[in-house]
N, CA and C atoms as an extended XYZ file, in Angstrom:
426
Properties=species:S:1:pos:R:3:atomname:S:1:resname:S:1:resid:I:1 pbc="F F F"
N       155.442       94.601       88.611 N   UNK     1
C       154.694       93.402       88.363 CA  UNK     1
C       153.215       93.714       88.597 C   UNK     1
N       152.421       93.517       87.587 N   UNK     2
C       150.991       93.793       87.710 CA  UNK     2
C       150.240       92.489       87.895 C   UNK     2
N       149.243       92.543       88.723 N   UNK     3
C       148.424       91.356       88.959 CA  UNK     3
C       147.403       91.230       87.837 C   UNK     3
N       147.175       90.022       87.418 N   UNK     4
C       146.167       89.781       86.387 CA  UNK     4
C       144.934       89.215       87.056 C   UNK     4
N       143.783       89.754       86.664 N   UNK     5
C       142.518       89.302       87.208 CA  UNK     5
C       141.732       88.582       86.134 C   UNK     5
N       141.044       87.544       86.574 N   UNK     6
C       140.208       86.817       85.633 CA  UNK     6
C       138.923       87.586       85.395 C   UNK     6
N       138.458       87.556       84.175 N   UNK     7
C       137.189       88.174       83.834 CA  UNK     7
C       136.076       87.312       84.442 C   UNK     7
N       135.075       87.954       85.091 N   UNK     8
C       134.006       87.159       85.699 CA  UNK     8
C       133.247       86.345       84.654 C   UNK     8
N       132.806       85.181       85.079 N   UNK     9
C       132.053       84.314       84.183 CA  UNK     9
C       130.678       84.911       83.923 C   UNK     9
N       130.129       84.710       82.735 N   UNK    10
C       128.782       85.221       82.449 CA  UNK    10
C       127.753       84.525       83.343 C   UNK    10
N       126.668       85.233       83.712 N   UNK    11
C       125.682       84.684       84.650 CA  UNK    11
C       125.115       83.326       84.238 C   UNK    11
N       124.926       83.112       82.944 N   UNK    12
C       124.322       81.842       82.511 CA  UNK    12
C       125.201       80.634       82.817 C   UNK    12
N       126.485       80.858       83.065 N   UNK    13
C       127.384       79.748       83.365 CA  UNK    13
C       127.600       79.562       84.866 C   UNK    13
N       127.016       80.425       85.663 N   UNK    14
C       127.276       80.377       87.097 CA  UNK    14
C       126.348       79.450       87.861 C   UNK    14
N       125.301       79.062       87.266 N   UNK    15
C       124.408       78.146       87.940 CA  UNK    15
C       123.153       78.836       88.477 C   UNK    15
N       122.145       78.012       88.634 N   UNK    16
C       120.830       78.484       89.054 CA  UNK    16
C       120.860       79.108       90.454 C   UNK    16
N       121.583       78.490       91.385 N   UNK    17
C       121.611       79.006       92.761 CA  UNK    17
C       122.224       80.401       92.826 C   UNK    17
N       123.273       80.621       92.042 N   UNK    18
C       123.901       81.937       92.042 CA  UNK    18
C       122.949       82.993       91.475 C   UNK    18
N       122.286       82.656       90.394 N   UNK    19
C       121.336       83.587       89.778 CA  UNK    19
C       120.210       83.897       90.768 C   UNK    19
N       119.718       82.884       91.473 N   UNK    20
C       118.676       83.105       92.489 CA  UNK    20
C       119.200       83.998       93.605 C   UNK    20
N       120.447       83.782       93.997 N   UNK    21
C       121.078       84.596       95.040 CA  UNK    21
C       121.107       86.070       94.618 C   UNK    21
N       121.522       86.336       93.395 N   UNK    22
C       121.591       87.705       92.877 CA  UNK    22
C       120.188       88.306       92.818 C   UNK    22
N       119.213       87.525       92.380 N   UNK    23
C       117.837       88.021       92.323 CA  UNK    23
C       117.319       88.364       93.725 C   UNK    23
N       117.669       87.532       94.697 N   UNK    24
C       117.247       87.807       96.080 CA  UNK    24
C       117.863       89.103       96.594 C   UNK    24
N       119.123       89.343       96.273 N   UNK    25
C       119.778       90.585       96.694 CA  UNK    25
C       119.055       91.784       96.078 C   UNK    25
N       118.722       91.681       94.801 N   UNK    26
C       118.013       92.780       94.131 CA  UNK    26
C       116.652       93.011       94.777 C   UNK    26
N       115.946       91.938       95.141 N   UNK    27
C       114.651       92.071       95.804 CA  UNK    27
C       114.810       92.712       97.174 C   UNK    27
N       115.851       92.304       97.907 N   UNK    28
C       116.097       92.894       99.224 CA  UNK    28
C       116.407       94.376       99.097 C   UNK    28
N       117.174       94.765       98.081 N   UNK    29
C       117.469       96.182       97.873 CA  UNK    29
C       116.185       96.953       97.603 C   UNK    29
N       115.289       96.383       96.841 N   UNK    30
C       114.008       97.037       96.573 CA  UNK    30
C       113.207       97.181       97.866 C   UNK    30
N       113.248       96.154       98.706 N   UNK    31
C       112.549       96.249       99.994 CA  UNK    31
C       113.147       97.351      100.860 C   UNK    31
N       114.470       97.477      100.846 N   UNK    32
C       115.108       98.541      101.623 CA  UNK    32
C       114.727       99.917      101.075 C   UNK    32
N       114.601      100.037       99.767 N   UNK    33
C       114.150      101.302       99.179 CA  UNK    33
C       112.728      101.623       99.654 C   UNK    33
N       111.884      100.611       99.701 N   UNK    34
C       110.513      100.813      100.156 CA  UNK    34
C       110.480      101.199      101.639 C   UNK    34
N       111.315      100.550      102.438 N   UNK    35
C       111.407      100.902      103.855 CA  UNK    35
C       111.887      102.344      104.013 C   UNK    35
N       112.839      102.739      103.181 N   UNK    36
C       113.362      104.110      103.237 CA  UNK    36
C       112.275      105.113      102.882 C   UNK    36
N       111.398      104.753      101.950 N   UNK    37
C       110.295      105.645      101.594 CA  UNK    37
C       109.374      105.869      102.797 C   UNK    37
N       109.086      104.811      103.523 N   UNK    38
C       108.264      104.943      104.734 CA  UNK    38
C       108.994      105.790      105.773 C   UNK    38
N       110.282      105.532      105.954 N   UNK    39
C       111.062      106.306      106.928 CA  UNK    39
C       111.092      107.785      106.559 C   UNK    39
N       111.236      108.092      105.279 N   UNK    40
C       111.231      109.487      104.842 CA  UNK    40
C       109.891      110.141      105.132 C   UNK    40
N       108.810      109.388      104.957 N   UNK    41
C       107.482      109.930      105.245 CA  UNK    41
C       107.329      110.250      106.728 C   UNK    41
N       108.028      109.525      107.574 N   UNK    42
C       107.954      109.753      109.017 CA  UNK    42
C       108.910      110.847      109.482 C   UNK    42
N       109.760      111.312      108.600 N   UNK    43
C       110.848      112.204      108.993 CA  UNK    43
C       110.456      113.679      109.035 C   UNK    43
N       109.298      113.981      109.570 N   UNK    44
C       108.893      115.379      109.759 CA  UNK    44
C       107.968      115.457      110.965 C   UNK    44
N       108.230      116.423      111.838 N   UNK    45
C       107.453      116.505      113.084 CA  UNK    45
C       105.961      116.702      112.839 C   UNK    45
N       105.590      117.422      111.794 N   UNK    46
C       104.160      117.619      111.515 CA  UNK    46
C       103.496      116.306      111.117 C   UNK    46
N       104.194      115.510      110.331 N   UNK    47
C       103.614      114.223      109.923 CA  UNK    47
C       103.505      113.279      111.110 C   UNK    47
N       104.461      113.349      112.029 N   UNK    48
C       104.363      112.529      113.238 CA  UNK    48
C       103.182      112.965      114.096 C   UNK    48
N       102.943      114.278      114.174 N   UNK    49
C       101.782      114.781      114.901 CA  UNK    49
C       100.487      114.281      114.261 C   UNK    49
N       100.455      114.309      112.937 N   UNK    50
C        99.266      113.846      112.206 CA  UNK    50
C        99.022      112.368      112.493 C   UNK    50
N       100.071      111.574      112.461 N   UNK    51
C        99.926      110.136      112.728 CA  UNK    51
C        99.387      109.898      114.132 C   UNK    51
N        99.946      110.598      115.107 N   UNK    52
C        99.463      110.440      116.487 CA  UNK    52
C        97.997      110.842      116.604 C   UNK    52
N        97.609      111.924      115.943 N   UNK    53
C        96.214      112.377      115.997 CA  UNK    53
C        95.286      111.375      115.319 C   UNK    53
N        95.704      110.854      114.181 N   UNK    54
C        94.860      109.901      113.456 CA  UNK    54
C        94.776      108.555      114.165 C   UNK    54
N        95.722      108.290      115.035 N   UNK    55
C        95.645      107.074      115.837 CA  UNK    55
C        94.453      107.164      116.787 C   UNK    55
N        94.163      108.373      117.246 N   UNK    56
C        93.046      108.591      118.171 CA  UNK    56
C        91.700      108.540      117.454 C   UNK    56
N        91.635      109.174      116.261 N   UNK    57
C        90.369      109.178      115.498 CA  UNK    57
C        90.618      109.705      114.097 C   UNK    57
N        89.647      109.459      113.199 N   UNK    58
C        89.711      109.997      111.847 CA  UNK    58
C        89.531      111.515      111.929 C   UNK    58
N        90.220      112.238      111.066 N   UNK    59
C        90.138      113.696      111.087 CA  UNK    59
C        90.152      114.250      109.668 C   UNK    59
N        89.555      115.441      109.512 N   UNK    60
C        89.584      116.122      108.219 CA  UNK    60
C        90.754      117.111      108.196 C   UNK    60
N        91.034      117.657      107.013 N   UNK    61
C        92.183      118.544      106.844 CA  UNK    61
C        92.089      119.762      107.757 C   UNK    61
N        90.902      120.331      107.890 N   UNK    62
C        90.788      121.544      108.716 CA  UNK    62
C        91.126      121.256      110.178 C   UNK    62
N        90.739      120.091      110.674 N   UNK    63
C        91.088      119.724      112.050 CA  UNK    63
C        92.597      119.535      112.190 C   UNK    63
N        93.193      118.888      111.196 N   UNK    64
C        94.634      118.650      111.227 CA  UNK    64
C        95.408      119.955      111.061 C   UNK    64
N        94.852      120.890      110.299 N   UNK    65
C        95.482      122.198      110.128 CA  UNK    65
C        95.555      122.923      111.465 C   UNK    65
N        94.460      122.885      112.216 N   UNK    66
C        94.449      123.506      113.549 CA  UNK    66
C        95.466      122.832      114.463 C   UNK    66
N        95.528      121.523      114.401 N   UNK    67
C        96.433      120.761      115.255 CA  UNK    67
C        97.898      121.077      114.956 C   UNK    67
N        98.256      121.032      113.682 N   UNK    68
C        99.650      121.197      113.271 CA  UNK    68
C       100.079      122.660      113.339 C   UNK    68
N        99.134      123.572      113.085 N   UNK    69
C        99.468      124.991      113.106 CA  UNK    69
C       100.080      125.483      111.812 C   UNK    69
N        99.799      124.791      110.724 N   UNK    70
C       100.267      125.206      109.399 CA  UNK    70
C        99.047      125.501      108.528 C   UNK    70
N        99.303      126.087      107.366 N   UNK    71
C        98.180      126.363      106.475 CA  UNK    71
C        97.684      125.064      105.833 C   UNK    71
N        96.504      125.140      105.254 N   UNK    72
C        95.846      123.941      104.726 CA  UNK    72
C        96.643      123.288      103.599 C   UNK    72
N        97.273      124.091      102.738 N   UNK    73
C        98.027      123.493      101.630 CA  UNK    73
C        99.235      122.710      102.142 C   UNK    73
N        99.877      123.203      103.194 N   UNK    74
C       101.026      122.496      103.772 CA  UNK    74
C       100.587      121.177      104.386 C   UNK    74
N        99.478      121.209      105.132 N   UNK    75
C        98.965      119.979      105.751 CA  UNK    75
C        98.541      118.991      104.661 C   UNK    75
N        97.934      119.483      103.601 N   UNK    76
C        97.537      118.605      102.493 CA  UNK    76
C        98.758      117.936      101.858 C   UNK    76
N        99.869      118.680      101.745 N   UNK    77
C       101.104      118.088      101.203 CA  UNK    77
C       101.631      117.004      102.132 C   UNK    77
N       101.581      117.264      103.443 N   UNK    78
C       102.022      116.243      104.399 CA  UNK    78
C       101.145      114.998      104.281 C   UNK    78
N        99.851      115.198      104.149 N   UNK    79
C        98.936      114.060      104.005 CA  UNK    79
C        99.205      113.291      102.715 C   UNK    79
N        99.556      114.004      101.675 N   UNK    80
C        99.889      113.358      100.407 CA  UNK    80
C       101.124      112.475      100.551 C   UNK    80
N       102.133      112.970      101.252 N   UNK    81
C       103.349      112.175      101.494 CA  UNK    81
C       102.996      110.909      102.275 C   UNK    81
N       102.180      111.068      103.313 N   UNK    82
C       101.784      109.915      104.134 CA  UNK    82
C       100.939      108.934      103.328 C   UNK    82
N       100.090      109.466      102.471 N   UNK    83
C        99.234      108.607      101.643 CA  UNK    83
C       100.076      107.833      100.620 C   UNK    83
N       101.018      108.527       99.978 N   UNK    84
C       101.889      107.861       98.991 CA  UNK    84
C       102.766      106.795       99.621 C   UNK    84
N       103.077      106.947      100.893 N   UNK    85
C       103.887      105.948      101.600 CA  UNK    85
C       103.030      104.802      102.131 C   UNK    85
N       101.714      104.898      101.951 N   UNK    86
C       100.829      103.831      102.401 CA  UNK    86
C       100.500      103.885      103.880 C   UNK    86
N       100.684      105.050      104.500 N   UNK    87
C       100.458      105.183      105.936 CA  UNK    87
C        99.043      105.631      106.250 C   UNK    87
N        98.500      106.533      105.434 N   UNK    88
C        97.128      107.000      105.645 CA  UNK    88
C        96.292      106.739      104.409 C   UNK    88
N        95.009      106.773      104.613 N   UNK    89
C        94.043      106.667      103.525 CA  UNK    89
C        92.981      107.725      103.775 C   UNK    89
N        92.216      108.048      102.743 N   UNK    90
C        91.175      109.051      102.913 CA  UNK    90
C        89.824      108.505      102.472 C   UNK    90
N        88.782      109.168      102.984 N   UNK    91
C        87.422      108.749      102.664 CA  UNK    91
C        86.556      110.000      102.612 C   UNK    91
N        85.859      110.172      101.494 N   UNK    92
C        84.999      111.339      101.328 CA  UNK    92
C        83.642      111.052      101.967 C   UNK    92
N        83.181      111.984      102.771 N   UNK    93
C        81.889      111.863      103.450 CA  UNK    93
C        80.816      112.570      102.629 C   UNK    93
N        79.560      112.379      102.995 N   UNK    94
C        78.451      113.031      102.297 CA  UNK    94
C        78.549      114.553      102.355 C   UNK    94
N        79.137      115.056      103.397 N   UNK    95
C        79.269      116.506      103.565 CA  UNK    95
C        80.391      117.073      102.688 C   UNK    95
N        80.942      116.248      101.810 N   UNK    96
C        82.058      116.602      100.929 CA  UNK    96
C        83.356      116.856      101.675 C   UNK    96
N        83.398      116.539      102.952 N   UNK    97
C        84.652      116.613      103.691 CA  UNK    97
C        85.402      115.307      103.485 C   UNK    97
N        86.710      115.426      103.407 N   UNK    98
C        87.553      114.247      103.275 CA  UNK    98
C        88.148      113.958      104.638 C   UNK    98
N        87.911      112.744      105.114 N   UNK    99
C        88.450      112.332      106.411 CA  UNK    99
C        89.615      111.381      106.184 C   UNK    99
N        90.645      111.596      106.964 N   UNK   100
C        91.847      110.765      106.874 CA  UNK   100
C        91.891      109.810      108.053 C   UNK   100
N        92.450      108.646      107.785 N   UNK   101
C        92.616      107.644      108.831 CA  UNK   101
C        93.906      106.881      108.577 C   UNK   101
N        94.405      106.251      109.623 N   UNK   102
C        95.605      105.436      109.461 CA  UNK   102
C        95.246      104.171      108.700 C   UNK   102
N        95.991      103.901      107.665 N   UNK   103
C        95.788      102.674      106.891 CA  UNK   103
C        96.313      101.473      107.672 C   UNK   103
N        97.404      101.691      108.379 N   UNK   104
C        98.033      100.653      109.185 CA  UNK   104
C        98.267      101.238      110.585 C   UNK   104
N        97.284      101.094      111.492 N   UNK   105
C        97.398      101.724      112.815 CA  UNK   105
C        98.642      101.338      113.612 C   UNK   105
N        99.242      100.216      113.308 N   UNK   106
C       100.433       99.787      114.046 CA  UNK   106
C       101.591      100.770      113.856 C   UNK   106
N       101.502      101.663      112.865 N   UNK   107
C       102.549      102.668      112.665 CA  UNK   107
C       102.717      103.524      113.917 C   UNK   107
N       101.680      103.584      114.726 N   UNK   108
C       101.752      104.348      115.981 CA  UNK   108
C       102.843      103.777      116.888 C   UNK   108
N       103.162      102.511      116.742 N   UNK   109
C       104.235      101.916      117.542 CA  UNK   109
C       105.574      102.616      117.296 C   UNK   109
N       105.742      103.191      116.107 N   UNK   110
C       106.970      103.939      115.829 CA  UNK   110
C       107.107      105.095      116.808 C   UNK   110
N       106.014      105.788      117.057 N   UNK   111
C       106.032      106.911      117.992 CA  UNK   111
C       106.404      106.439      119.392 C   UNK   111
N       105.853      105.323      119.788 N   UNK   112
C       106.178      104.775      121.106 CA  UNK   112
C       107.634      104.345      121.169 C   UNK   112
N       108.137      103.741      120.110 N   UNK   113
C       109.536      103.338      120.049 CA  UNK   113
C       110.452      104.559      120.110 C   UNK   113
N       110.097      105.606      119.380 N   UNK   114
C       110.897      106.830      119.406 CA  UNK   114
C       110.943      107.415      120.818 C   UNK   114
N       109.813      107.410      121.511 N   UNK   115
C       109.782      107.923      122.885 CA  UNK   115
C       110.655      107.073      123.811 C   UNK   115
N       110.647      105.772      123.603 N   UNK   116
C       111.497      104.886      124.401 CA  UNK   116
C       112.967      105.243      124.185 C   UNK   116
N       113.356      105.415      122.925 N   UNK   117
C       114.740      105.757      122.601 CA  UNK   117
C       115.111      107.094      123.234 C   UNK   117
N       114.203      108.057      123.155 N   UNK   118
C       114.465      109.378      123.747 CA  UNK   118
C       114.662      109.253      125.247 C   UNK   118
N       113.773      108.516      125.904 N   UNK   119
C       113.883      108.347      127.360 CA  UNK   119
C       115.177      107.646      127.750 C   UNK   119
N       115.587      106.670      126.956 N   UNK   120
C       116.814      105.924      127.253 CA  UNK   120
C       118.062      106.778      127.053 C   UNK   120
N       117.924      107.832      126.293 N   UNK   121
C       119.092      108.641      125.950 CA  UNK   121
C       118.973      110.075      126.441 C   UNK   121
N       118.180      110.276      127.474 N   UNK   122
C       118.076      111.620      128.025 CA  UNK   122
C       119.468      112.043      128.460 C   UNK   122
N       119.908      113.150      127.937 N   UNK   123
C       121.281      113.574      128.200 CA  UNK   123
C       121.495      114.039      129.638 C   UNK   123
N       122.744      114.125      129.957 N   UNK   124
C       123.152      114.573      131.285 CA  UNK   124
C       122.763      116.029      131.491 C   UNK   124
N       122.675      116.470      132.748 N   UNK   125
C       122.365      117.882      133.020 CA  UNK   125
C       123.329      118.798      132.263 C   UNK   125
N       122.802      119.892      131.774 N   UNK   126
C       123.615      120.835      131.021 CA  UNK   126
C       123.525      120.624      129.520 C   UNK   126
N       123.018      119.478      129.103 N   UNK   127
C       122.913      119.191      127.672 CA  UNK   127
C       122.019      120.206      126.980 C   UNK   127
N       120.887      120.522      127.602 N   UNK   128
C       119.924      121.413      126.963 CA  UNK   128
C       120.518      122.814      126.751 C   UNK   128
N       121.336      123.263      127.664 N   UNK   129
C       121.995      124.563      127.511 CA  UNK   129
C       122.946      124.499      126.325 C   UNK   129
N       123.715      123.426      126.236 N   UNK   130
C       124.656      123.259      125.126 CA  UNK   130
C       123.903      123.142      123.805 C   UNK   130
N       122.818      122.404      123.809 N   UNK   131
C       122.009      122.236      122.595 CA  UNK   131
C       121.451      123.580      122.139 C   UNK   131
N       120.989      124.376      123.070 N   UNK   132
C       120.452      125.697      122.745 CA  UNK   132
C       121.530      126.580      122.123 C   UNK   132
N       122.763      126.486      122.633 N   UNK   133
C       123.877      127.258      122.074 CA  UNK   133
C       124.156      126.856      120.632 C   UNK   133
N       124.079      125.562      120.338 N   UNK   134
C       124.290      125.073      118.971 CA  UNK   134
C       123.201      125.611      118.051 C   UNK   134
N       121.965      125.584      118.499 N   UNK   135
C       120.842      126.091      117.701 CA  UNK   135
C       121.031      127.576      117.407 C   UNK   135
N       121.449      128.335      118.402 N   UNK   136
C       121.661      129.768      118.207 CA  UNK   136
C       122.798      130.037      117.215 C   UNK   136
N       123.864      129.241      117.290 N   UNK   137
C       124.976      129.405      116.328 CA  UNK   137
C       124.502      129.104      114.912 C   UNK   137
N       123.701      128.050      114.755 N   UNK   138
C       123.197      127.696      113.438 CA  UNK   138
C       122.292      128.789      112.884 C   UNK   138
N       121.486      129.376      113.761 N   UNK   139
C       120.576      130.441      113.335 CA  UNK   139
C       121.366      131.665      112.855 C   UNK   139
N       122.479      131.975      113.513 N   UNK   140
C       123.290      133.121      113.116 CA  UNK   140
C       123.952      132.888      111.750 C   UNK   140
N       124.315      131.640      111.453 N   UNK   141
C       124.945      131.326      110.179 CA  UNK   141
C       123.971      131.507      109.016 C   UNK   141
N       122.695      131.251      109.286 N   UNK   142
C       121.680      131.339      108.222 CA  UNK   142
C       121.299      132.744      108.012 C   UNK   142
């Protein structure tokens, strides 16, 4: 015995409230995609270092290169990711240097929140030894 399912009604017959509901879901999904883009921009230790540094003051690429310890092209790529996510902005000075600054300084709260989470979840003694063993195993596999 097979169950028979009714074919869904076309959207135009479902009513205005239902159509608005579906539109709201689509808008919320777009907002989640945008939030994910920001989260992805934050998902690298060098970019987090850059954000923390820019919270203190505006900086040029050469200063950020020294801070991060990567070459200038790598730091420029990180800055591009942050800029595309709407986290940083740049401004060209008369000296032809480009200075970067936080577009939304409140993003620094993410760093503080992350530190809170880390402190709340500091593992039991011996964790660091176990973690180091996992890192070494992963390195051998590569």
